[in-house]
Backbone as a ProteinNet text record, in pm:
[ID]
protein_1_A
[PRIMARY]
MAPFESPWTLSRDDFDVGVVVQRDPTCTISVVIPARNEAPTVGGVIDAVVDWEGVCDEVIVVDDASKDETGLVARDHGARVIRREHSTGKGAALRAGVHAARGEIIVFVDADVTNMRSDFVPRLVYPLLINPMVRLVKPFYIRPLHQMPHGGGRVNELVARPLLSLLSPGLEQVRQPLAGETAMRRVVLQEIDLAPAYGVEIALLIDVVRTWGLSSVAQVDLGTRRHRNRPLSELRPMSEQIMRVALRRYGIDVPAS
[TERTIARY]
-953	-841.1	-713.4	-613	-487.2	-416.9	-354.5	-297.5	-178.8	-111.7	6.9	-28.7	-152.8	-189.8	-181.2	-144.2	-138.9	-187.5	-240.2	-273.1	-144.7	-149.7	-35.1	-26.7	82.2	93.9	194.6	149.3	233.2	266.1	392.5	437.1	410.6	446	430	513.5	626.1	714.9	670.4	579.9	533.7	421.2	455.6	353	417.3	357.7	404.1	284.9	284.6	170.5	147	254.2	238.6	148.8	153.5	67.9	-78.1	-111.9	-250.9	-294.7	-211.5	-247.7	-253.8	-162.9	-152.8	-218.4	-311	-377.6	-461.3	-502.5	-593.7	-719.1	-756	-871.6	-1003.9	-1009.1	-1132.9	-1146.6	-1038.6	-1043	-1087.4	-1216	-1271	-1286.9	-1281	-1284.8	-1401.6	-1487.1	-1598	-1573.4	-1590.3	-1577	-1716.3	-1752.3	-1883.2	-1862.4	-1930.1	-1915.1	-2051.1	-2074.5	-2199.2	-2189.1	-2294.1	-2286.1	-2420	-2417.1	-2537.4	-2499.4	-2550.6	-2522.5	-2372.1	-2307.2	-2162.3	-2129.2	-2216.9	-2193.1	-2059.5	-2011.8	-1885.1	-1762.8	-1767.1	-1646.4	-1658.2	-1778.7	-1792.3	-1729.9	-1734.7	-1676.2	-1526.2	-1457.2	-1313.2	-1276.2	-1357.7	-1332.9	-1344.2	-1449.5	-1468.3	-1353.3	-1315.3	-1206.8	-1078.7	-1047.5	-926.8	-937	-1054.2	-1073.7	-1051.5	-1098.3	-1091.5	-963.6	-875	-760.1	-637.8	-639.3	-520.2	-532	-486.8	-466.5	-589.3	-707.2	-826.8	-838.6	-782.2	-782.9	-924.9	-1015	-1150.8	-1240.5	-1310.2	-1399.6	-1534.6	-1573.9	-1697.4	-1692.3	-1755.8	-1767.7	-1916	-1963.1	-2104.1	-2116.4	-2194.8	-2225.3	-2368.4	-2384	-2517.1	-2557.9	-2646.8	-2698.3	-2804.6	-2765.5	-2848.8	-2944.6	-3046.3	-3150.9	-3093.2	-2995.3	-2933.8	-3034.7	-3016.9	-3099.7	-3024.4	-2899.3	-2823.7	-2806.4	-2708.5	-2692	-2586.9	-2575.3	-2477.6	-2491.3	-2611.8	-2633.1	-2597.9	-2636.6	-2607.5	-2457.2	-2387	-2241.9	-2176.8	-2221.5	-2163.4	-2179.9	-2297	-2318.5	-2229	-2217.4	-2134.4	-1988.4	-1947.5	-1808.5	-1793.3	-1897.6	-1885.4	-1924.8	-1980.9	-2021.5	-2160.9	-2186.9	-2323.6	-2389.5	-2505.2	-2569.1	-2691.3	-2697.5	-2815.9	-2878.4	-3000.7	-3069.5	-3156.4	-3135.4	-3222.2	-3305.1	-3437	-3524.4	-3535.5	-3510.4	-3518.6	-3393.2	-3319.6	-3195.4	-3224.5	-3164.6	-3170.6	-3030.2	-2935.1	-2801.2	-2696.9	-2571	-2458.8	-2453	-2478.6	-2473.6	-2570.8	-2691.9	-2792	-2750.5	-2689.5	-2641.2	-2532.8	-2442.1	-2337.6	-2395.9	-2495.7	-2560.4	-2620.4	-2682.5	-2741.1	-2632.9	-2518.6	-2409.1	-2351.6	-2334.6	-2282.4	-2376.6	-2507	-2605.8	-2594.5	-2559.9	-2549.9	-2413	-2312.2	-2175	-2152.3	-2061.4	-2031.5	-1890	-1807.4	-1666.6	-1638.7	-1524.7	-1476.9	-1411.9	-1363.6	-1312	-1400.8	-1443.9	-1529.3	-1449.3	-1451.4	-1381.8	-1483.1	-1483.6	-1565.1	-1477.2	-1530.4	-1460.4	-1561	-1521.7	-1609.3	-1612.5	-1723.5	-1742.6	-1695.1	-1655.3	-1619.4	-1468.8	-1389.3	-1243.6	-1206	-1127.4	-1092.4	-955.8	-878.7	-747.8	-734.8	-843.1	-842.5	-736.5	-649.7	-544.6	-574.2	-521.9	-551.2	-489.7	-393.1	-332.1	-401.4	-505	-573	-629.7	-706.6	-770.1	-667.5	-571.1	-470.1	-395.4	-361.6	-290.5	-379.7	-507.9	-599.7	-618.6	-624.2	-649.9	-521.9	-406.8	-279.3	-262.7	-285.9	-269	-360.3	-479.4	-571.8	-519	-442	-392	-268.8	-193.1	-68.5	-75	-181.5	-190.9	-332.3	-351.2	-486.3	-547.8	-468.1	-522	-588.4	-558.6	-615.9	-760.8	-848.3	-989.9	-1030.4	-966.6	-1009	-885.5	-892.1	-781.5	-833	-765.5	-795.8	-675.6	-697.9	-585.7	-541.8	-424.8	-392.3	-328.2	-346.2	-301	-297.4	-234.6	-236.5	-367.2	-432.4	-560.9	-552.6	-540.8	-540	-675.8	-672.4	-795.4	-798.1	-894	-903.7	-768.3	-703.4	-575.4	-455.4	-480.9	-371.6	-330	-201.4	-155.4	-197.1	-231.6	-275.6	-400.3	-457.2	-569.5	-702.9	-709.7	-834.6	-859.2	-976	-1008.8	-1034.6	-1109.7	-1132	-1211.7	-1315	-1394	-1309.9	-1225.2	-1137.3	-1045.5	-980.3	-880.4	-941.2	-1054.7	-1112.8	-1219.4	-1274.8	-1382.9	-1346.8	-1322.2	-1311.9	-1191.8	-1072.6	-953.6	-948.4	-979.9	-984.5	-1089.4	-1204.9	-1310.4	-1266.1	-1203.8	-1154.9	-1045.8	-962.2	-856.6	-914.1	-1024.9	-1089.2	-1165.9	-1236.2	-1321	-1242.3	-1136.6	-1059.7	-914.3	-836.8	-698.4	-621.3	-555.3	-484.2	-550.7	-682.1	-755	-730.7	-685.6	-653.4	-530.2	-460.7	-348.5	-394.6	-520.7	-576.8	-591.3	-514.8	-498.9	-619.2	-692.4	-808.3	-930	-981.1	-1094.9	-1219.6	-1232	-1351	-1332	-1217.4	-1190.6	-1295.7	-1345.6	-1443.2	-1381.3	-1250.1	-1181	-1150.6	-1210.2	-1196.3	-1204.3	-1117.3	-1123.6	-1142.1	-1218.2	-1245.2	-1281.1	-1268.7	-1314.3	-1465.9	-1527.8	-1673.5	-1723.2	-1645.9	-1688.5	-1715.2	-1643.9	-1667	-1810	-1857.4	-1991.4	-2099.6	-2058.1	-2152.8	-2175	-2078.5	-2087.8	-2118.8	-2099.2	-2116.6	-2213.7	-2311.3	-2406.1	-2349.1	-2368.8	-2323.4	-2416.5	-2358.3	-2436.2	-2494.8	-2596	-2657.5	-2575.1	-2608.7	-2561.1	-2409.4	-2359.1	-2215.7	-2142	-2213.3	-2146.4	-2095.5	-2114.7	-2085.8	-1937.8	-1847.2	-1704.8	-1650.3	-1682.9	-1627.7	-1687.9	-1815.6	-1878.7	-1817.1	-1789.7	-1727.6	-1590.6	-1512.2	-1380.1	-1392.5	-1478.9	-1496.4	-1541.6	-1637.5	-1691.3	-1587	-1506.4	-1401.1	-1298.4	-1257.1	-1157.3	-1212.4	-1338.3	-1397	-1417	-1431.4	-1453	-1321.6	-1226.8	-1103.1	-976.5	-985.4	-867.4	-805.9	-728.6	-668.7	-565.3	-507.3	-409.1	-473.6	-606.7	-675.6	-694.5	-648.5	-662.7	-527	-525	-406.3	-438.2	-336.7	-354.9	-239.8	-273.6	-176.8	-168.8	-49.8	-25	-68	-165.7	-212.3	-166.4	-73.4	-19.4	-106	-165.1	-250.1	-388.6	-488.2	-626.7	-701.4	-753.5	-828.8	-976.8	-1062.1	-1205.6	-1274.1	-1403.6	-1481.3	-1485.1	-1425	-1426.8	-1562.4	-1623.9	-1757.3	-1749.3	-1851.2	-1854.4	-1881.9	-1846.3	-1865.6	-2011.2	-2103.9	-2246.4	-2286.4	-2214	-2242.2	-2163	-2054	-1968.7	-2027.4	-2104.5	-2160.9	-2257	-2359.9	-2448.4	-2374.4	-2275.1	-2195	-2120.7	-2061.2	-1988.4	-2081.9	-2201.6	-2298.4	-2335.7	-2359	-2391.3	-2276.4	-2155.2	-2038	-2022	-2037.1	-2022.9	-2132.7	-2255	-2365.5	-2341.8	-2303	-2280	-2165.4	-2055.2	-1940.2	-1973.3	-2038.7	-2072.3	-2164.7	-2260.4	-2352.2	-2280	-2174.8	-2097.5	-2032.7	-2008.2	-1944.2	-2043.8	-2171.9	-2274.1	-2314	-2279.4	-2317.6	-2440.4	-2552.6	-2678.4	-2684.6	-2712.2	-2725	-2861.2	-2944.6	-3077.5	-3068.7	-3165.8	-3172.5	-3201.9	-3148.6	-3172.7	-3311.8
-3242.1	-3292.4	-3227.2	-3305.4	-3251.6	-3175.3	-3059.4	-2977.2	-3040.9	-3137.3	-3197.4	-3313.7	-3351.7	-3465.4	-3429.7	-3528.8	-3513.3	-3640.7	-3631	-3753.9	-3825	-3956.1	-4035.6	-4025.5	-3968.5	-3939.9	-4034.1	-4109.8	-4208	-4159.1	-4172.8	-4134.8	-4247.4	-4224.8	-4328.9	-4452.4	-4432.8	-4545.3	-4624.2	-4568.4	-4635.5	-4732.8	-4840	-4935.1	-5070.9	-5174.2	-5312	-5392.6	-5421.5	-5490.8	-5626.6	-5690.2	-5821.6	-5819.5	-5710.7	-5698.9	-5703.7	-5641.6	-5635.6	-5768.8	-5822.8	-5946.1	-6064.9	-6069.8	-6183.8	-6158.6	-6063.8	-6032.5	-6151.1	-6145.2	-6243.3	-6252.6	-6371.1	-6382.5	-6341.1	-6334	-6287.8	-6135.8	-6067.6	-5921	-5887.1	-5892.5	-5873.8	-5725.5	-5695.7	-5557.2	-5539.1	-5443.6	-5407.2	-5267.7	-5252.3	-5121.9	-5074.9	-4955.9	-4897.4	-4776.3	-4776.8	-4670.2	-4605.5	-4484.6	-4414.7	-4356.8	-4368.5	-4324.9	-4270.8	-4151.5	-4091.9	-4037.8	-4101.7	-4062.6	-4062.3	-4172.9	-4184.6	-4302	-4329.2	-4441.2	-4432.8	-4313.8	-4309.7	-4351.7	-4338.1	-4362.5	-4477.3	-4516.7	-4613.6	-4748.4	-4788.9	-4917.2	-4921.6	-4812.8	-4807.4	-4805.9	-4740.7	-4740.1	-4881.2	-4951.6	-5088.9	-5178	-5169.3	-5252.6	-5231.5	-5106.9	-5079.1	-5134.7	-5124.7	-5173.6	-5324.1	-5398.9	-5545.3	-5601.8	-5514.3	-5559.6	-5596	-5571.1	-5590.8	-5717.1	-5828.9	-5951	-5993.8	-5960	-6000.6	-5941.9	-5821.7	-5759.7	-5735.5	-5690.9	-5656.2	-5779.5	-5799.3	-5914.5	-5888.1	-5762.4	-5728.5	-5582.2	-5555.7	-5418.9	-5389.7	-5286.8	-5249	-5111	-5100.3	-4970.9	-4934.2	-4818.1	-4767.2	-4674	-4723	-4645.2	-4550.7	-4424.7	-4329.1	-4257.2	-4332.6	-4278.7	-4221.8	-4291.6	-4244.7	-4247.3	-4153.5	-4149.5	-4205	-4242.7	-4306.3	-4455	-4520.6	-4665.2	-4700.1	-4616.9	-4641.4	-4781.4	-4820.6	-4951.6	-5065.7	-5055.7	-5160.3	-5174.4	-5061.8	-5066.4	-5129	-5091.2	-5145	-5297	-5347	-5492.6	-5560.8	-5502	-5560.8	-5571.3	-5485.1	-5487.2	-5564.6	-5633	-5725.7	-5674.8	-5555.5	-5502.7	-5550.5	-5556	-5575.1	-5437.9	-5424.8	-5294.5	-5284.1	-5175.2	-5140.9	-5017.5	-5031.1	-4922	-4842.7	-4711.4	-4620.2	-4542.9	-4552.8	-4488.8	-4338	-4292.4	-4149.8	-4109.4	-4015.4	-3970.8	-3870.6	-3893.5	-3796.9	-3754.6	-3771.1	-3720.7	-3828.9	-3786.4	-3880	-3954.2	-3883.5	-3949.6	-4065	-4045.6	-4152.2	-4268.5	-4238.8	-4345.8	-4427.6	-4361.1	-4433	-4517.7	-4465.5	-4544.1	-4671.7	-4661.9	-4780.4	-4882.7	-4834.8	-4926	-4991.1	-4914.5	-4968.8	-5074.3	-5047.3	-5142.6	-5276.8	-5273.8	-5398.1	-5463.8	-5388.8	-5439.6	-5537.4	-5632.3	-5734.9	-5724.1	-5638.2	-5634.7	-5577.1	-5617.5	-5559.5	-5424.4	-5404.6	-5275.2	-5225.7	-5101.5	-5040.3	-4931.1	-4934.5	-4833.5	-4762.5	-4630.8	-4551.4	-4504.4	-4510.7	-4463.9	-4389.5	-4274.6	-4200.7	-4264.8	-4245.7	-4309	-4223	-4097.5	-4008.6	-3994.7	-4078.9	-4071.1	-4124.1	-4047.3	-4086.4	-4153.6	-4150.5	-4217.7	-4312.1	-4377.9	-4471.7	-4579.2	-4597.8	-4698.9	-4814.1	-4929.9	-5050.1	-5047	-4956.4	-4953	-4855.3	-4783.3	-4688.1	-4757.4	-4861.8	-4928.8	-4997.2	-5074.4	-5134.2	-5031.1	-4916.8	-4814.3	-4753.5	-4739.8	-4684.7	-4778.7	-4908.9	-5001.8	-5036.6	-5014.3	-5053.6	-5003.1	-4873.1	-4828.3	-4900.4	-4938.1	-5009.8	-5148.8	-5207.9	-5343.6	-5347	-5237.6	-5240.5	-5159.7	-5084.2	-5002.1	-5010.6	-5083.6	-5101.5	-4973	-4868.2	-4742.8	-4659.2	-4689.4	-4611.7	-4653.6	-4555.2	-4579.7	-4538	-4430.6	-4369.4	-4334	-4360.9	-4328.1	-4240.2	-4127.7	-4036.5	-4032.2	-4002.9	-3986.8	-3841	-3817.8	-3685.3	-3705.7	-3607.8	-3623.7	-3488.8	-3488	-3372.3	-3376.2	-3260	-3254.7	-3155	-3203.5	-3113.4	-3044.7	-2930.5	-2858.3	-2837	-2906.5	-2901.4	-2940.3	-2850.5	-2883.5	-2839.5	-2784.3	-2739	-2850.7	-2862.6	-2972.4	-2959	-2839	-2815	-2726.2	-2704.1	-2611.5	-2676.8	-2810.7	-2879.1	-2879.3	-2927.2	-2929.1	-2790	-2709	-2570.1	-2558.9	-2640.3	-2635.4	-2682.4	-2780.6	-2830.9	-2720.3	-2646.6	-2548	-2415.3	-2377.6	-2247.2	-2250.8	-2368.7	-2379.6	-2475.8	-2601.9	-2704.4	-2685	-2672.2	-2663	-2533.1	-2416.6	-2296.3	-2305.1	-2362.9	-2375.6	-2465.4	-2579.3	-2669.6	-2603.9	-2523.9	-2454.4	-2359.5	-2294.3	-2202.1	-2275.4	-2381.4	-2452.1	-2543.3	-2604.2	-2701.7	-2698.9	-2602	-2587.7	-2719.4	-2754.1	-2880.8	-2974.2	-2963.9	-3056.3	-3026.1	-2903.5	-2871.2	-2946.5	-3018.2	-3102	-3216.2	-3251.7	-3350	-3279.1	-3321.1	-3242.2	-3250	-3360.7	-3376.7	-3419.8	-3330.8	-3370.1	-3407.2	-3357.7	-3385.6	-3501.8	-3568.4	-3677.5	-3785.6	-3829.3	-3937.8	-4072.4	-4086.2	-4211.8	-4214.3	-4308.3	-4317.1	-4463.2	-4502.7	-4638.3	-4629.3	-4722.3	-4718.6	-4857.3	-4872.7	-4995.8	-4992.8	-5108.4	-5114.3	-5050.9	-5062.3	-5007.2	-4857.5	-4788.1	-4644.4	-4619	-4697.4	-4676.5	-4736.5	-4812.9	-4860.2	-4755.3	-4664.7	-4563	-4423.8	-4402.1	-4269.4	-4277.6	-4187.6	-4180.2	-4093.8	-4137	-4059.5	-3941.7	-3827	-3705	-3708.2	-3625.9	-3625.3	-3549.4	-3571.3	-3492.3	-3479.4	-3361.7	-3342.5	-3313.5	-3303.6	-3285.7	-3414.5	-3526.8	-3656	-3673.6	-3630.9	-3655	-3571.4	-3441.5	-3356.9	-3392.2	-3430.5	-3469.8	-3598	-3694.2	-3819.1	-3791.5	-3707.7	-3674.1	-3606.6	-3507	-3436.5	-3533	-3619.2	-3711.2	-3812.4	-3862.3	-3957.2	-3889.8	-3769	-3698.5	-3664.3	-3625.6	-3593.5	-3717.7	-3832.7	-3957.5	-4024.2	-4030.3	-4105.2	-4021.3	-3894.5	-3809.8	-3809.4	-3705.4	-3690.8	-3798.6	-3856.2	-3962.7	-4091.9	-4098.5	-4216.1	-4205.5	-4094.3	-4070.4	-4087.7	-4159.5	-4169	-4109.3	-4059.7	-4012.2	-4064.7	-4108.3	-4173.8	-4101.6	-4098.3	-4032.7	-4124.1	-4080.4	-4156.9	-4096.1	-4001.3	-3948.4	-3839.4	-3868.2	-3772.3	-3831.9	-3750.5	-3796.8	-3702.3	-3758	-3680.8	-3720.2	-3621.3	-3647.9	-3536.4	-3547.8	-3445.6	-3318.3	-3210.8	-3083.5	-3016.4	-2981.6	-2923	-2772.7	-2715.4	-2569.7	-2498.8	-2371	-2293.6	-2291.9	-2295.9	-2292.8	-2411.1	-2524.1	-2641	-2639	-2564.3	-2564.5	-2480.8	-2376.6	-2294.4	-2372.9	-2440.9	-2517.4	-2629.2	-2689.2	-2791.6	-2731.6	-2614.6	-2548.3	-2513.1	-2468.5	-2432.2	-2552.8	-2667.3	-2788.2	-2827.9	-2820.2	-2859.1	-2766.4	-2636.5	-2541.7	-2561.3	-2584.4	-2601.4	-2722	-2833.9	-2955.2	-2935	-2875.6	-2855.9	-2761.7	-2650.1	-2554.9	-2616.6	-2695	-2759.1	-2859.7	-2924.8	-3018.3	-2947.8	-2818.1	-2743.3	-2653	-2686.4	-2619.3	-2483.5	-2450.1	-2322.5	-2345.8	-2293.5	-2319.9	-2240.7	-2311.1	-2249.7	-2287.2	-2191.2	-2222.6	-2304.7	-2390.8	-2468.6	-2375.8	-2410.4	-2326.8	-2352.9
-5471.3	-5549	-5499.6	-5463	-5415.3	-5527	-5495.5	-5602.5	-5672.3	-5606.6	-5667.5	-5759.4	-5764.7	-5848.6	-5996.3	-6075.8	-6220.3	-6285.9	-6406.2	-6478.6	-6518.3	-6521.6	-6564.3	-6716.9	-6767.2	-6909.8	-6974.3	-7074.9	-7143.4	-7283.6	-7321.8	-7455.1	-7553.8	-7679.2	-7781.5	-7749.3	-7681.1	-7650.4	-7527.5	-7449.4	-7327.1	-7359.5	-7429.2	-7471.5	-7496.7	-7439.3	-7459	-7509.4	-7638.6	-7697.7	-7634	-7586.8	-7525.5	-7403.2	-7327.5	-7209.5	-7249.2	-7361.3	-7405.6	-7466.3	-7554.2	-7623.8	-7527.6	-7429.6	-7340.1	-7204.4	-7198.6	-7072	-7023.1	-6898.8	-6840.6	-6928.5	-6976.4	-7067.2	-7004.6	-6871.5	-6808	-6814.9	-6852.7	-6865.5	-7007.2	-7030.1	-7164.1	-7196.8	-7326.8	-7374.4	-7470.1	-7439	-7527.2	-7582.8	-7713.7	-7778	-7818.8	-7774.2	-7803.8	-7894.1	-8009.3	-8109.1	-8132.4	-8080.3	-8112.4	-8252.9	-8331	-8470.6	-8517.3	-8571.2	-8630.9	-8768.4	-8871.1	-9009.8	-9039.5	-9005.7	-9026.9	-9120.4	-9215.9	-9308.1	-9381.8	-9421.4	-9496.3	-9415.1	-9283.4	-9203.6	-9103.6	-9064.6	-8956.3	-8991.3	-9117.3	-9156	-9133.9	-9172.1	-9151.5	-9004.8	-8922.9	-8778.8	-8722.2	-8760	-8711.2	-8756.3	-8883.8	-8935.3	-8855.2	-8822.8	-8746.3	-8604.8	-8544.9	-8408	-8399.1	-8498.5	-8490.5	-8551.3	-8598.7	-8677	-8593.1	-8463.8	-8381.3	-8295.5	-8346.8	-8268.6	-8189	-8237	-8164.9	-8026.4	-8006.1	-7873.9	-7823.8	-7911.8	-7870	-7870.9	-7761.9	-7752.3	-7816.7	-7826.1	-7896.6	-7939.3	-8052.2	-8103	-8120.4	-8052.4	-8056.2	-8118.4	-8223.3	-8283.4	-8245.2	-8185.4	-8153.4	-8266.2	-8351.3	-8464.4	-8409.4	-8393	-8321	-8416.3	-8461.2	-8549.4	-8678.4	-8732.9	-8858	-8972.4	-9064.3	-9184.5	-9305.1	-9286.4	-9393.7	-9360.7	-9419.4	-9402.4	-9297.7	-9195.9	-9089.6	-9031.6	-8995.4	-8933.2	-9026.4	-9152.2	-9249.6	-9270.2	-9283.6	-9301.2	-9178.6	-9060.7	-8937.5	-8929.8	-8965.1	-8964.8	-9066.9	-9183.7	-9288.1	-9245.4	-9154.4	-9107.5	-8976	-8934.5	-8822.9	-8686.9	-8675.6	-8545.8	-8508.6	-8379.4	-8331	-8326.9	-8388	-8403.1	-8314.1	-8239.8	-8161.3	-8226.3	-8267.4	-8337.6	-8241.4	-8238.6	-8163.8	-8264.4	-8254	-8351.2	-8330.6	-8209.1	-8179.6	-8103.9	-8159.8	-8096.8	-7985.9	-7869.9	-7759.8	-7718.3	-7809.9	-7783.5	-7765	-7771.9	-7765.3	-7632.6	-7523.1	-7392.4	-7383.2	-7433.9	-7431.1	-7520.4	-7634.2	-7721.7	-7652.7	-7583.9	-7511.6	-7399	-7330.2	-7224.3	-7280.4	-7397.8	-7460.7	-7493.6	-7542.1	-7572.9	-7449.1	-7343.4	-7217.9	-7161.8	-7169.5	-7118.2	-7189.6	-7317.4	-7394.8	-7383.8	-7342.6	-7341.7	-7227.1	-7250.1	-7149.8	-7093.9	-7148.6	-7112.4	-6975	-6918.6	-6792.8	-6817.8	-6939.5	-6982.2	-7095.8	-7085	-7187	-7257.2	-7388.9	-7469	-7557.8	-7552.7	-7643.4	-7759.8	-7879.8	-7998.9	-8086.4	-8138.9	-8228.8	-8367.2	-8437.5	-8568.1	-8684.3	-8658.7	-8768.8	-8789.2	-8722.4	-8737.8	-8876.2	-8948.9	-9085.9	-9094.8	-8986.4	-8987.7	-8869.4	-8834.2	-8721.8	-8743.9	-8644.1	-8654.1	-8560.2	-8594.4	-8516.6	-8377.9	-8352.4	-8218.9	-8124.8	-8170.6	-8082.6	-7958.5	-7977.4	-7863.6	-7774.1	-7826.5	-7737.9	-7654	-7712.7	-7636.1	-7527.6	-7556.4	-7456.9	-7337.5	-7361.9	-7251.5	-7175.1	-7234.2	-7172.6	-7028.8	-6999.3	-6860.6	-6761.7	-6804.7	-6716.5	-6681	-6772.6	-6751.3	-6662.8	-6658.4	-6581.4	-6452.4	-6431.8	-6311.2	-6254.8	-6144.5	-6089.8	-6035.9	-6016.9	-5965.2	-6075	-6198.9	-6309	-6331.7	-6341.9	-6368.8	-6510.1	-6560.1	-6685.4	-6768.3	-6898.2	-6988.5	-7101.2	-7121.1	-7230.2	-7324.2	-7451.2	-7542.8	-7551	-7606.7	-7658.6	-7795.1	-7881.7	-8018.8	-8089.6	-8205.2	-8294	-8371.9	-8385.1	-8454.4	-8569.3	-8691.8	-8807.9	-8824.8	-8891.8	-8925	-9075.3	-9141	-9287.1	-9348	-9422.1	-9485.1	-9401.9	-9284.9	-9198.8	-9103.6	-9073	-8987.8	-8842.3	-8799.2	-8662.4	-8664.7	-8547	-8536.7	-8510.7	-8512.6	-8480.1	-8329.5	-8290.3	-8147.9	-8093.2	-8169.1	-8130	-8001	-7985	-7861.3	-7742.8	-7766.4	-7660.8	-7608.3	-7700.8	-7661.4	-7616.2	-7673.7	-7644.1	-7535.7	-7508.7	-7410.7	-7297.1	-7330.1	-7226.6	-7134.2	-7190.8	-7105.8	-7024.5	-7083.1	-6999.2	-6888.7	-6921.1	-6820.3	-6705.6	-6738	-6633.7	-6550.2	-6613.6	-6540.8	-6436.5	-6469.2	-6376.1	-6266.8	-6305.2	-6210	-6117	-6168.7	-6091.5	-6137.5	-6089.4	-6134.8	-6125.2	-6233.2	-6244.1	-6341.8	-6352	-6439.1	-6587.1	-6616.6	-6755.5	-6805.4	-6716.1	-6758.3	-6848.9	-6840.5	-6933.7	-7068	-7166.3	-7287.8	-7381.4	-7376.5	-7464.8	-7382.4	-7297.4	-7213	-7291.9	-7415.4	-7495.6	-7591.8	-7585.8	-7678.9	-7669.6	-7786	-7787.7	-7758.3	-7780.7	-7750.6	-7600.8	-7530.7	-7385.3	-7344	-7249.9	-7194.7	-7044.2	-6988	-6844.1	-6793.7	-6664.1	-6601.2	-6588	-6591.8	-6581.4	-6451.8	-6344.8	-6216.6	-6226.1	-6313.4	-6330.7	-6373.1	-6468	-6520.9	-6431.4	-6331.2	-6230.8	-6122.2	-6108.3	-6003.2	-6056.2	-6186.7	-6244.7	-6362.1	-6362.3	-6473.3	-6585.3	-6707.2	-6821.2	-6846	-6867.3	-6892.1	-7032.8	-7058	-7190.4	-7293.5	-7418.4	-7531.7	-7533.7	-7577.6	-7596.5	-7466.2	-7355.8	-7227.7	-7167.5	-7235.2	-7174.7	-7142.6	-7230.8	-7206.9	-7092.2	-7090.5	-6985.8	-6850.2	-6847.9	-6722.1	-6667.4	-6754.7	-6710.5	-6648.6	-6712.6	-6658.6	-6522.2	-6511.9	-6384	-6275.1	-6306.6	-6206.3	-6160.3	-6252.8	-6214.6	-6123.9	-6159.4	-6078.5	-5941.2	-5933.7	-5803.2	-5717.6	-5781.5	-5706.3	-5667.2	-5759.9	-5736	-5743.1	-5779.8	-5789	-5927.8	-5955.9	-6087.4	-6115.4	-6010.1	-6029.8	-6079.8	-6082.1	-6135.9	-6286.8	-6344.9	-6488.1	-6556.2	-6667.2	-6751.9	-6887.7	-6955.4	-7091.8	-7177.3	-7298.6	-7384.9	-7519.1	-7574.9	-7702.8	-7817.4	-7894.9	-8011	-8143.5	-8139.1	-8263.9	-8324.2	-8438.6	-8509.7	-8527.1	-8506	-8519.3	-8613.7	-8721.8	-8819.6	-8813.3	-8826	-8828.8	-8906.6	-8916.3	-8988.1	-8904.7	-8956.2	-8885	-8904.2	-8794.2	-8800.1	-8825.6	-8891.1	-8911	-8778.4	-8773	-8650.6	-8605.9	-8700.6	-8665.9	-8579.5	-8589.9	-8507.3	-8377.4	-8373.8	-8254.8	-8141.3	-8174.5	-8067.7	-7978.6	-8033.8	-7944.7	-7872.1	-7936.4	-7870.7	-7750.9	-7770.4	-7662.5	-7546.9	-7580.7	-7477	-7391.6	-7456	-7380.3	-7288.1	-7339.2	-7259.6	-7139.1	-7159.8	-7048.6	-6945.2	-6992	-6898.3	-6807.2	-6867	-6788.2	-6689.4	-6735.1	-6647.7	-6531.9	-6561.2	-6455.9	-6352.3	-6396.6	-6302	-6213.8	-6267.5	-6186	-6067.5	-6080.9	-5975	-5900.7	-5912.2	-5834	-5885.6	-6008.9	-6068	-6154.2	-6111.7	-6180.6	-6310.7	-6418.8	-6549.4	-6604.3	-6640.5	-6691.2	-6818.8	-6838.4	-6961.6	-7076.7	-7194.2	-7312.6	-7368.3
[MASK]
+++++++++++++++++++++++++++++++++++++++++++++++++++++++++++++++++++++++++++++++++++++++++++++++++++++++++++++++++++++++++++++++++++++++++++++++++++++++++++++++++++++++++++++++++++++++++++++++++++++++++++++++++++++++++++++++++++++++++++++++++++++++++++++++++

């Protein structure tokens, strides 16, 4: 990766809705939402995704062995549901969704977002529609923690970005490498395999940059993103998975836990 490369960063004002709404009709958009026990929030996420001028051609929810009514809620809100009876992690759920998706542009969205807005997906796909060199789009946003206006994204700030800075200086310019909201061209997923579990986002970013360079990545401002903040007891194993996947991408062997 050339040291002068940077991700293309778009502000809130760098957006033309007409480009998205009036795009070539053959450029179809599939939204894939992995969900495990997210019945309280998945319906609102789906409603927001489908609420913007019919931008999305299909919405697929991968019900990853949920024990609640995630799948039922998703169907009631108009999504196509793929049920996995045994969960093997987020990466595997996303692979199942991609396999079923038909779009030329694939968008991943998390199911636990509590303030999902209808412009999230249009803003994510916008760089792909106006710049043929862009392969992958990540968001950046403010992340509240509980009742505090800032402080969320602890694994992102304490693990992912410092690790990327050490392994590949410059890559830490991507502000939310672990963001579940991601848009990409189908060709990316034809050439790159999705990693398992919680390492899927950081591995996808590393693989895209190593294949096409950091200039193939765009990042867009989505404002504020609220979701269920996990307790520290859940963040440690998540951090371990992310570090293991990233280190292995750079040839550093880490024993399996």
